[in-house]
C-alpha positions as CSV (number, residue, x, y, z in Angstrom):
1,X,17.3,128.3,8.9
2,X,14.9,129.9,11.1
3,X,11.6,127.9,11.9
4,X,8.6,128.8,10.9
5,X,5.5,127.3,11.4
6,X,5.7,126.3,7.7
7,X,8.7,124.7,8.4
8,X,7.6,122.8,11.6
9,X,5.2,121.2,9.9
10,X,6.8,119.9,6.9
11,X,9.3,118.3,9.6
12,X,6.7,116.5,11.4
13,X,6.0,113.9,8.9
14,X,9.4,113.5,8.8
15,X,10.3,113.0,12.2
16,X,6.9,110.6,12.6
17,X,8.2,108.4,9.8
18,X,12.0,108.4,11.5
19,X,10.9,107.1,15.1
20,X,10.0,103.5,13.5
21,X,11.9,103.2,10.7
22,X,14.9,104.1,13.5
23,X,13.4,101.6,15.6
24,X,13.3,98.7,12.7
25,X,16.5,99.4,11.7
26,X,18.1,99.4,14.9
27,X,16.2,97.2,17.4
28,X,17.1,97.0,21.0
29,X,18.5,93.8,22.4
30,X,17.5,90.5,21.2
31,X,14.6,89.1,23.1
32,X,13.9,85.1,23.6
33,X,10.7,84.1,22.8
34,X,8.0,83.1,25.4
35,X,7.5,79.6,23.3
36,X,9.9,78.0,21.1
37,X,8.0,78.0,17.9
38,X,9.7,76.9,14.7
39,X,7.8,78.4,11.7
40,X,5.5,79.6,14.0
41,X,4.3,76.0,15.1
42,X,5.1,75.1,19.0
43,X,6.8,72.3,20.2
44,X,7.6,71.5,16.2
45,X,3.8,70.1,16.0
46,X,4.1,67.7,18.7
47,X,1.1,67.6,20.5
48,X,1.9,68.6,24.2
49,X,-1.2,66.6,26.0
50,X,-0.5,63.3,24.6
51,X,2.8,63.5,26.6
52,X,0.9,63.6,29.6
53,X,-2.2,61.2,28.1
54,X,-0.3,58.6,25.8
55,X,3.0,58.9,27.7
56,X,4.9,59.8,24.4
57,X,4.8,62.1,21.7
58,X,2.4,62.2,19.1
59,X,2.8,64.5,16.5
60,X,-0.1,66.9,16.2
61,X,-2.5,67.5,13.2
62,X,-2.7,70.9,11.4
63,X,-6.9,70.7,11.6
64,X,-6.7,70.5,15.6
65,X,-4.4,73.7,16.1
66,X,-5.0,76.4,18.6
67,X,-3.0,79.5,19.0
68,X,-1.6,80.4,22.3
69,X,0.9,82.8,23.2
70,X,1.7,84.1,19.5
71,X,2.2,80.2,18.3
72,X,0.2,77.5,16.8
73,X,0.0,74.3,18.9
74,X,-1.2,71.4,17.3
75,X,-3.1,68.2,18.6
76,X,-3.6,64.8,17.2
77,X,-7.1,65.2,18.2
78,X,-10.0,67.7,18.5
79,X,-10.4,66.2,22.4
80,X,-6.6,67.2,23.2
81,X,-6.8,70.6,21.6
82,X,-9.8,71.5,23.8
83,X,-7.8,70.2,27.2
84,X,-5.5,72.5,26.2
85,X,-7.4,75.2,25.7
86,X,-9.2,74.8,28.9
87,X,-6.1,74.4,30.5
88,X,-3.0,75.6,28.7
89,X,-0.4,76.3,31.5
90,X,-1.4,72.6,32.9
91,X,-0.2,71.5,29.4
92,X,2.5,73.8,27.9
93,X,5.9,72.6,28.5
94,X,8.0,74.3,30.8
95,X,10.4,77.3,29.6
96,X,8.2,77.9,26.5
97,X,9.4,74.6,25.0
98,X,12.9,75.3,25.3
99,X,15.6,73.3,26.0
100,X,15.6,72.6,30.2
101,X,19.3,72.2,30.3
102,X,19.9,75.1,28.3
103,X,17.4,77.4,30.2
104,X,19.4,75.8,33.7
105,X,22.7,76.8,32.1
106,X,21.4,80.7,31.3
107,X,20.5,80.3,27.6
108,X,18.0,78.9,25.0
109,X,18.1,76.1,22.8
110,X,15.9,73.8,20.6
111,X,14.4,70.5,21.4
112,X,14.0,67.1,20.2
113,X,10.4,66.2,21.4
114,X,11.2,62.9,21.9
115,X,13.6,64.0,24.8
116,X,10.8,64.6,27.3
117,X,10.0,64.1,30.8
118,X,7.2,64.9,33.2
119,X,8.0,66.1,36.8
120,X,5.9,66.9,39.1
121,X,3.1,67.4,36.7
122,X,5.5,69.5,34.3
123,X,6.7,68.8,30.9
124,X,10.3,69.1,30.2
125,X,11.6,69.0,26.6
126,X,15.8,68.9,25.9
127,X,17.9,69.2,22.9
128,X,18.4,65.5,22.2
129,X,18.3,62.4,24.6
130,X,22.3,62.8,25.6
131,X,21.5,66.2,26.9
132,X,18.5,64.9,28.4
133,X,20.6,62.2,30.3
134,X,22.8,65.2,31.3
135,X,19.6,67.0,32.8
136,X,18.5,63.5,34.7
137,X,21.7,63.7,36.8
138,X,20.5,66.5,38.9
139,X,16.7,67.1,38.0
140,X,16.0,69.1,41.2
141,X,19.0,70.9,40.6
142,X,18.3,71.5,37.1
143,X,15.2,72.7,37.5
144,X,15.9,75.5,40.1
145,X,18.6,77.0,38.3
146,X,15.9,77.3,35.2
147,X,13.5,78.3,36.9
148,X,15.8,81.2,38.5
149,X,16.9,81.8,35.2
150,X,13.7,81.7,32.8
151,X,12.2,84.9,33.9
152,X,15.7,86.9,32.2
153,X,15.6,84.9,29.3
154,X,12.0,85.5,28.3
155,X,12.2,88.7,28.8
156,X,15.2,90.2,27.9
């Protein structure tokens, strides 16, 4: 079949549809999200500022929500929401809120908001308290390994 201007025009719309459709049907390698957000809500709806101000996990409320890095972050009060809005990097958990132990091992895992610790001003969350105890056996080593692993996990 010889190509003419008419046949070329007929092919162009199909080609433009094929690229996005192919991308949807055959996406590239799976990527870890930068924020651990079940149903779009970070840290299972726990107020991350409260870890610093109250010294405990506190459930956030939907009316005090702030969007950041594609996730909804919930807070117990407007004051905490505003603190987070002013300095999100200060309050956001390390490794996007994924389990710190898992990241130190080279993978991501969900967290239990009750398994937490603040070290040198950074909030670390873990899968559960049992995993947290393992993480606590070598906090500096685990943090160093997780810090090294995180860039590759958050971008692949």
